[in-house]
C-alpha positions in Angstrom: -10.4 -2.0 11.4 -8.2 -1.9 8.4 -5.1 0.0 7.3 -4.7 3.6 6.5 -2.4 4.3 3.7 -0.6 7.7 3.4 1.7 9.4 1.0 3.9 11.4 3.4 6.6 14.0 3.0 10.1 13.6 4.5 8.9 14.9 7.9 6.0 12.5 8.1 3.4 15.0 7.1 0.4 13.6 5.2 0.2 14.7 1.5 -2.6 12.3 0.5 -4.3 9.2 2.0 -6.6 6.3 1.5 -8.5 4.5 4.3 -9.5 0.9 4.4 -12.0 0.9 7.3 -13.6 -2.4 6.2 -10.2 -4.2 6.0 -10.6 -5.2 2.4 -6.9 -5.4 2.0 -6.8 -8.2 4.7 -8.1 -10.6 2.0 -6.2 -9.1 -0.9 -2.6 -8.8 0.5 -0.3 -11.8 0.5 0.4 -13.6 3.8 3.3 -12.4 5.8 5.2 -15.6 5.1 4.7 -15.5 1.3 8.3 -15.1 0.0 7.1 -14.5 -3.5 6.1 -11.0 -2.4 9.2 -9.5 -0.8 7.7 -6.1 -0.1 4.0 -6.7 0.2 4.4 -9.7 2.5 6.1 -7.3 4.9 3.1 -5.1 5.4 2.3 -5.2 9.1 -1.5 -5.1 9.7 -1.0 -4.0 13.3 2.0 -1.7 13.0 3.4 0.7 10.5 5.2 -0.1 7.3 7.1 2.5 5.3 8.2 2.3 1.6 10.5 4.7 -0.3 10.7 5.7 -3.9 13.5 3.2 -4.6 11.2 0.4 -3.6 8.2 1.5 -5.7 9.1 -0.3 -9.0 9.1 -3.6 -7.1 6.1 -2.6 -5.0 4.0 -1.7 -8.1 5.0 -4.9 -9.8 3.9 -6.9 -6.7 0.8 -4.7 -6.4 -0.5 -5.9 -9.8 -1.3 -9.2 -8.2 -3.4 -7.5 -5.5 -5.2 -5.6 -8.2 -6.0 -8.8 -10.0 -7.6 -10.2 -6.8 -10.1 -7.3 -6.4 -13.5 -8.8 -7.1 -15.9 -5.9 -6.7 -16.1 -2.2 -7.3 -15.2 -1.2 -3.8 -12.0 -3.4 -3.8 -11.1 -2.2 -7.3 -11.4 1.5 -6.2 -9.3 0.9 -3.1 -6.4 -0.8 -4.8 -6.5 1.7 -7.7 -6.2 4.6 -5.2 -3.3 2.9 -3.4 -1.6 2.2 -6.8 -2.0 5.9 -7.6 -0.2 6.8 -4.4 2.5 4.3 -5.2 3.1 6.0 -8.6 3.3 9.4 -6.9 5.8 8.0 -4.4 7.9 6.7 -7.3 7.7 9.9 -9.3 8.0 12.6 -6.7 11.0 13.5 -4.5 11.2 13.1 -0.7 7.9 11.2 -0.4 7.1 7.9 1.2 4.2 5.4 1.1 3.2 4.4 4.6 0.8 1.7 5.7 -0.6 2.4 9.1 -2.0 -0.6 11.0 -4.3 -0.8 14.0 
């Protein structure tokens, strides 16, 4: 099972979400020990990882590498939807991007 990615309000309520039931991100995300990706390497596949609007510029910059690794339509659609949530997180107030692991 893969990650669920949610755009949440300040109380943890779901505004929008993307699911990765096939764990496509498992291949696309950098390893947890990859220091070149300060934010993305911290995504916990088994726990929860929360990002705020201040982190979104760096997140989106690092995410471009994930986008470039997407090889098929299914992967491209998934990373595009997550990037859209990241842009919303950056541009809206009191919202968070949460990666929810198994």
